[in-house]
C-alpha positions as CSV (number, residue, x, y, z in Angstrom):
1,M,-73.6,12.0,-49.6
2,Q,-72.9,12.3,-53.3
3,I,-73.9,9.6,-55.7
4,D,-71.1,7.2,-56.6
5,K,-70.9,7.8,-60.4
6,T,-69.2,4.4,-61.0
7,K,-72.3,2.5,-59.7
8,I,-74.9,4.1,-61.9
9,S,-76.0,3.9,-65.5
10,S,-74.4,6.1,-68.1
11,F,-77.6,8.2,-68.6
12,A,-77.3,9.5,-65.0
13,R,-73.6,10.1,-64.7
14,E,-73.5,13.7,-65.9
15,F,-76.1,14.9,-63.4
16,N,-76.0,16.1,-59.9
17,F,-79.3,15.2,-58.3
18,E,-78.8,17.1,-55.0
19,S,-81.3,19.8,-55.8
20,I,-84.2,17.5,-56.5
21,R,-83.7,14.2,-54.6
22,P,-85.4,13.0,-51.5
23,Y,-83.4,12.4,-48.3
24,Y,-81.1,9.4,-48.3
25,N,-82.0,7.0,-45.5
26,H,-78.9,8.0,-43.5
27,E,-80.2,11.6,-43.5
28,A,-83.7,10.7,-42.3
29,R,-83.0,10.6,-38.6
30,E,-81.6,14.1,-38.4
31,A,-84.4,15.4,-40.6
32,M,-87.0,13.8,-38.3
33,F,-85.6,15.6,-35.3
34,R,-85.5,18.9,-37.2
35,L,-89.1,18.4,-38.0
36,I,-90.3,17.7,-34.4
37,E,-88.6,20.9,-33.3
38,D,-90.5,23.0,-35.8
39,P,-93.8,24.5,-34.4
40,L,-95.5,23.8,-37.6
41,F,-95.0,20.0,-37.0
42,F,-97.0,20.2,-33.8
43,K,-99.8,22.0,-35.6
44,L,-99.8,19.2,-38.2
45,V,-99.8,16.5,-35.4
46,N,-102.9,18.1,-33.9
47,Y,-104.7,17.8,-37.3
48,L,-103.3,14.5,-38.8
49,W,-102.8,12.6,-35.5
50,P,-105.3,14.2,-33.1
51,K,-105.2,11.2,-30.7
52,M,-101.4,11.1,-30.5
53,E,-99.8,12.6,-27.4
54,M,-96.5,14.4,-27.7
55,Q,-94.7,11.7,-25.8
56,E,-95.9,9.2,-28.4
57,V,-94.7,11.6,-31.2
58,R,-91.2,11.6,-29.7
59,E,-91.2,7.9,-29.2
60,K,-92.2,7.3,-32.8
61,A,-89.6,9.8,-34.0
62,D,-87.0,7.9,-32.1
63,K,-87.8,4.8,-34.3
64,V,-87.1,6.7,-37.5
65,F,-83.9,5.6,-39.2
66,S,-85.0,5.8,-42.8
67,N,-87.6,7.4,-45.1
68,L,-89.7,4.2,-44.9
69,D,-89.6,4.3,-41.1
70,F,-91.1,7.8,-41.3
71,Q,-93.8,6.7,-43.6
72,L,-94.7,3.7,-41.5
73,Q,-94.5,5.5,-38.1
74,F,-96.3,8.7,-39.2
75,M,-97.7,8.9,-42.7
76,H,-99.4,5.5,-42.9
77,A,-101.7,6.2,-39.9
78,A,-102.3,9.8,-41.0
79,I,-103.5,8.8,-44.5
80,R,-105.6,6.0,-43.1
81,T,-107.2,8.4,-40.7
82,I,-108.0,10.8,-43.6
83,V,-109.5,8.0,-45.6
84,S,-111.5,6.7,-42.7
85,E,-112.9,10.1,-41.8
86,T,-113.6,11.5,-45.3
87,S,-114.6,8.4,-47.3
88,T,-117.1,5.6,-47.1
89,G,-114.4,3.0,-48.0
90,L,-111.2,2.5,-49.9
91,T,-110.8,-0.5,-52.2
92,S,-108.2,-1.6,-54.7
93,S,-107.5,-4.1,-57.5
94,G,-104.7,-5.1,-59.8
95,F,-101.8,-5.6,-57.4
96,E,-101.4,-9.1,-58.8
97,H,-100.1,-7.4,-62.0
98,I,-96.9,-6.3,-60.4
99,D,-93.9,-8.1,-58.8
100,K,-92.6,-7.3,-55.3
101,N,-89.1,-7.8,-56.6
102,E,-89.4,-5.3,-59.5
103,S,-89.5,-1.5,-59.7
104,Y,-92.0,0.4,-61.9
105,L,-92.9,3.8,-63.1
106,F,-96.5,4.4,-62.0
107,V,-98.1,6.8,-64.5
108,A,-101.2,8.0,-62.7
109,N,-104.3,10.0,-63.4
110,H,-104.3,13.0,-61.0
111,R,-107.3,14.2,-59.1
112,D,-105.9,15.4,-55.8
113,I,-102.6,17.1,-55.0
114,L,-101.7,15.0,-52.0
115,L,-104.0,12.0,-51.7
116,D,-103.5,10.4,-55.1
117,S,-99.9,9.4,-54.4
118,A,-100.4,9.0,-50.6
119,I,-103.2,6.5,-51.1
120,L,-100.9,4.5,-53.4
121,Q,-98.3,4.4,-50.6
122,I,-100.6,2.9,-47.9
123,L,-101.9,0.3,-50.4
124,L,-98.4,-0.7,-51.4
125,V,-97.5,-1.3,-47.8
126,E,-100.7,-3.1,-47.1
127,N,-100.1,-5.4,-50.1
128,N,-96.5,-6.1,-48.9
129,F,-94.7,-3.8,-51.5
130,S,-92.2,-1.2,-50.7
131,T,-93.3,2.4,-51.1
132,S,-92.4,4.5,-54.1
133,E,-90.7,7.8,-54.6
134,I,-93.1,10.6,-55.5
135,T,-92.8,13.6,-57.9
136,F,-93.8,16.9,-56.3
137,G,-94.0,20.3,-58.0
138,N,-91.3,22.7,-56.6
139,N,-94.1,25.4,-56.6
140,L,-95.6,23.5,-53.6
141,M,-92.3,23.3,-51.7
142,D,-90.3,26.0,-49.9
143,N,-86.9,25.9,-48.2
144,G,-88.3,25.1,-44.8
145,F,-90.8,22.8,-43.2
146,I,-92.7,21.6,-46.3
147,T,-89.5,20.7,-48.1
148,E,-88.2,18.8,-45.1
149,F,-91.5,17.0,-44.7
150,G,-91.7,16.2,-48.5
151,K,-88.1,14.9,-48.8
152,L,-88.5,12.7,-45.7
153,N,-91.6,11.3,-47.4
154,R,-89.6,10.2,-50.5
155,M,-90.7,13.1,-52.6
156,F,-88.5,14.7,-55.3
157,A,-88.9,18.0,-56.9
158,V,-90.1,18.9,-60.4
159,L,-89.3,22.4,-61.7
160,R,-92.6,24.1,-62.8
161,E,-91.3,27.5,-63.8
162,G,-88.3,29.0,-65.5
163,T,-86.9,30.0,-68.9
164,S,-87.2,27.6,-71.8
165,K,-83.5,26.6,-71.4
166,E,-84.0,26.1,-67.6
167,L,-87.0,23.9,-68.1
168,Y,-85.3,21.8,-70.8
169,E,-82.3,21.2,-68.6
170,S,-84.6,20.4,-65.7
171,S,-86.4,17.9,-67.9
172,R,-83.1,16.2,-68.8
173,K,-82.2,16.0,-65.1
174,L,-85.7,14.8,-64.1
175,S,-85.7,12.2,-66.8
176,A,-82.3,10.9,-65.8
177,Y,-83.3,10.8,-62.1
178,I,-86.5,8.8,-62.8
179,R,-84.6,6.3,-64.9
180,H,-81.8,6.2,-62.3
181,T,-84.3,5.5,-59.6
182,V,-86.2,2.8,-61.4
183,V,-83.2,1.1,-63.0
184,D,-80.2,1.6,-60.6
185,K,-81.9,2.1,-57.3
186,R,-84.6,-0.4,-58.2
187,T,-87.2,1.8,-56.5
188,S,-90.6,2.6,-58.0
189,V,-91.8,6.1,-58.9
190,W,-95.2,7.7,-58.9
191,I,-95.7,10.5,-61.5
192,A,-98.9,12.2,-62.7
193,Q,-99.8,11.7,-66.3
194,R,-99.9,15.5,-66.7
195,N,-98.8,18.7,-65.1
196,G,-101.4,19.6,-62.5
197,R,-104.6,17.9,-61.6
198,T,-107.3,16.9,-64.0
199,K,-109.9,19.7,-63.7
200,D,-112.6,18.6,-66.3
201,G,-112.8,14.9,-65.6
202,F,-110.9,13.9,-68.7
203,D,-107.7,12.0,-67.8
204,C,-105.2,12.7,-70.6
205,T,-101.5,11.8,-70.7
206,Q,-99.4,14.7,-71.9
207,T,-97.1,13.7,-74.7
208,G,-94.6,16.2,-73.2
209,L,-94.3,13.9,-70.2
210,L,-93.5,10.9,-72.4
211,K,-91.0,12.9,-74.4
212,M,-89.3,13.9,-71.1
213,L,-89.0,10.3,-70.0
214,N,-87.5,9.3,-73.3
215,I,-84.7,12.0,-73.2
216,S,-82.6,9.9,-70.8
217,G,-82.9,6.7,-72.8
218,T,-79.8,5.3,-74.6
219,G,-81.5,2.7,-76.7
220,S,-84.4,2.3,-79.1
221,F,-87.8,3.8,-78.3
222,E,-89.1,0.4,-77.3
223,K,-86.1,-0.4,-75.1
224,N,-86.2,3.0,-73.4
225,Y,-89.8,2.5,-72.2
226,E,-89.4,-1.2,-71.5
227,Q,-86.6,-0.2,-69.1
228,L,-89.0,2.0,-67.1
229,K,-91.8,-0.6,-66.9
230,I,-94.7,1.9,-67.1
231,V,-97.8,0.9,-65.0
232,P,-101.0,2.9,-65.7
233,L,-102.5,3.8,-62.3
234,T,-106.1,4.9,-61.9
235,I,-107.8,6.4,-58.9
236,S,-111.5,6.9,-58.8
237,Y,-113.2,9.1,-56.2
238,E,-117.0,9.0,-55.9
239,Y,-117.0,12.7,-55.0
240,E,-114.3,14.6,-56.7
241,P,-111.8,16.3,-54.3
242,C,-112.1,20.1,-54.7
243,D,-114.9,19.7,-57.2
244,A,-116.4,23.2,-56.5
245,L,-112.9,24.8,-56.7
246,K,-112.3,23.0,-60.1
247,A,-115.7,24.1,-61.4
248,E,-114.8,27.7,-60.4
249,E,-111.5,27.5,-62.2
250,L,-113.1,26.1,-65.3
251,Y,-115.7,28.8,-65.2
252,L,-113.2,31.6,-64.8
253,S,-111.0,30.1,-67.5
254,S,-114.0,30.3,-69.9
255,L,-114.3,34.0,-69.2
256,H,-110.6,34.8,-69.5
257,S,-107.8,33.7,-71.8
258,K,-105.6,32.4,-68.9
259,Y,-106.5,31.4,-65.4
260,Q,-104.2,33.1,-62.8
261,K,-103.8,31.3,-59.5
262,S,-104.1,33.4,-56.3
263,Q,-101.5,33.2,-53.6
264,G,-102.0,30.2,-51.3
265,E,-104.4,28.6,-53.7
266,D,-102.4,25.3,-53.9
267,L,-102.3,25.0,-50.1
268,N,-106.0,25.7,-50.0
269,S,-106.6,22.9,-52.5
270,I,-104.5,20.5,-50.4
271,I,-106.4,21.3,-47.3
272,T,-109.8,21.1,-49.1
273,G,-108.9,17.8,-50.7
274,I,-108.0,16.4,-47.3
275,K,-111.1,17.6,-45.5
276,Q,-113.7,17.1,-48.2
277,Q,-116.0,14.0,-48.0
278,K,-115.1,11.7,-51.0
279,G,-117.5,8.9,-50.8
280,R,-116.1,5.7,-52.1
281,I,-112.5,5.5,-53.4
282,H,-111.0,2.8,-55.7
283,L,-107.5,2.5,-57.0
284,T,-106.6,0.2,-59.9
285,V,-103.1,-1.0,-60.7
286,G,-102.8,-1.7,-64.4
287,K,-100.6,-4.2,-66.2
288,P,-97.0,-3.1,-67.0
289,I,-96.7,-1.8,-70.6
290,L,-94.0,-4.1,-72.0
291,N,-95.0,-6.4,-74.8
292,E,-97.4,-3.8,-76.1
293,L,-94.5,-1.5,-77.0
294,S,-93.9,-3.7,-80.1
295,L,-97.3,-2.4,-81.4
296,F,-95.7,1.0,-82.1
297,E,-92.8,-0.3,-84.2
298,S,-94.7,0.4,-87.5
299,C,-94.9,4.1,-86.7
300,N,-92.8,6.4,-88.8
301,N,-90.9,8.3,-86.0
302,D,-90.7,8.6,-82.2
303,N,-93.1,11.5,-82.1
304,E,-95.8,9.3,-83.6
305,K,-94.9,6.5,-81.3
306,I,-95.2,8.8,-78.3
307,K,-98.6,10.0,-79.4
308,R,-99.7,6.3,-79.8
309,L,-98.3,5.4,-76.4
310,S,-100.0,8.4,-74.8
311,G,-103.3,7.3,-76.2
312,F,-102.7,3.7,-75.1
313,I,-102.1,4.8,-71.5
314,D,-105.2,7.0,-71.6
315,K,-107.2,4.0,-72.8
316,K,-106.0,1.9,-70.0
317,I,-106.8,4.5,-67.4
318,Y,-110.3,5.1,-68.9
319,N,-110.9,1.4,-68.9
320,D,-109.9,1.1,-65.3
321,Y,-111.7,4.2,-64.1
322,R,-114.6,3.1,-61.8
323,L,-117.8,5.0,-62.5
324,W,-120.2,5.7,-59.6
325,P,-123.9,6.5,-59.7
326,V,-123.1,10.2,-59.5
327,N,-121.2,10.0,-62.8
328,Y,-124.2,8.5,-64.5
329,I,-126.6,11.0,-62.9
330,A,-124.4,13.9,-64.1
331,A,-124.3,12.5,-67.6
332,D,-128.1,12.3,-67.8
333,L,-128.4,15.8,-66.3
334,V,-125.9,17.3,-68.9
335,D,-127.7,15.6,-71.8
336,K,-131.2,16.1,-70.3
337,S,-131.8,12.4,-70.8
338,Y,-132.6,9.2,-69.0
339,K,-130.0,7.1,-70.8
340,Y,-128.4,5.8,-67.6
341,N,-131.3,5.8,-65.2
342,D,-130.8,2.1,-64.6
343,K,-127.5,3.0,-62.9
344,Y,-129.0,5.0,-60.1
345,T,-132.1,5.5,-57.9
346,D,-134.4,8.5,-57.8
347,Q,-133.1,9.2,-54.3
348,E,-129.5,9.1,-55.4
349,K,-130.4,11.6,-58.2
350,E,-132.2,13.9,-55.8
351,D,-129.3,13.8,-53.3
352,F,-126.7,14.6,-56.0
353,I,-128.7,17.5,-57.3
354,K,-128.8,18.9,-53.7
355,Y,-125.1,18.2,-53.4
356,V,-124.3,20.2,-56.6
357,S,-126.4,23.2,-55.4
358,Q,-124.9,23.2,-51.9
359,S,-121.3,22.9,-53.3
360,L,-121.7,26.0,-55.4
361,I,-123.6,28.2,-53.0
362,N,-120.5,30.2,-52.0
363,I,-119.0,30.3,-55.5
364,A,-119.5,33.7,-57.3
365,G,-120.6,33.7,-60.9
366,D,-123.4,32.7,-63.2
367,K,-125.0,29.7,-61.4
368,E,-126.1,27.9,-64.6
369,S,-122.7,28.1,-66.1
370,L,-121.0,27.0,-62.9
371,T,-123.5,24.1,-62.6
372,Q,-122.7,22.9,-66.1
373,Q,-119.0,23.0,-65.4
374,F,-119.5,21.1,-62.1
375,L,-121.6,18.5,-63.8
376,K,-119.1,17.9,-66.6
377,I,-116.4,17.1,-64.1
378,Y,-118.6,14.1,-63.2
379,S,-120.1,13.3,-66.6
380,N,-116.9,13.4,-68.7
381,P,-115.5,10.1,-67.3
382,V,-118.7,8.5,-68.6
383,S,-118.1,10.0,-72.1
384,A,-114.5,8.9,-72.1
385,K,-115.3,5.4,-71.1
386,A,-118.1,5.2,-73.7
387,L,-115.5,5.8,-76.5
388,L,-113.4,2.7,-75.6
């Protein structure tokens, strides 16, 4: 089904979103039955829904008539199982800041490829909100099972590679699609504040992301962002997903000018992020950035406004980031101090030091350098919060 151009805003009319959009609801049923005929789906069932018999899988599939049905019948239980088995508890705050009858652009810090957005979805449902659409790098999608699975889970593609011209045209289309989704479809969107996960513990919003969002605007800077209703979203894991892999990447990057991903590395990160124990998890929904946009009117140009807005979002995310004892322990270990020793016990410190050592045991390289990179992943959020 093509989009009816007469029913959408002017900023979206020139684009064909077929190559990036999720499935429409009327396509979900056929996609669901294509999935359950794929051998990869049954492997996934064995991992994500180990207690589900195949008869139950087919019965649930028969109840899928929309993307939301797929999320409720399959994904919600899967993510809840992951959270239950790999964390010591998931909490949240801030849902009172948003309205069930409105749509928003959730600009989120990004620590795990899959779970950051997936955890938001289960919490939206459990707080009586509709789920959002989700950005997903096209480097993580193929033309088969993963794409089918993603599009059925309300994911839309973001082009990660190409020529400068291709990336610019992709940015224009992506910007228009996000605005079209929030404004015309009245559906919320989750997007990471930067390309790729935060590796070093500093959650920084890329100005390029905000510039991309502004491309599709037809009004003033303030009106363009007011239309999107940006909500800063902060997820805080006690134990960072893929912390050892991130420390290894930071270490190798310090030795070479550019880190080169190996084949299958993203998939390995997804699996590691799912399986790894994460301790406590907290997600905070910030207040929509609306009235605050007037604070940027005195800036000389849009580039300066975007820089200020980027810093404003960062400040909100740093403020909402929940620090755990391990963060304070890492900060004291990095600084060789006892500044935060009232934030943790001797036993917690001893346990964390053992955790660091065990996490790096199979990582090749200079252990002292790797240890420092690992510790900074945990200590940098303390440094960022201290600057507020």
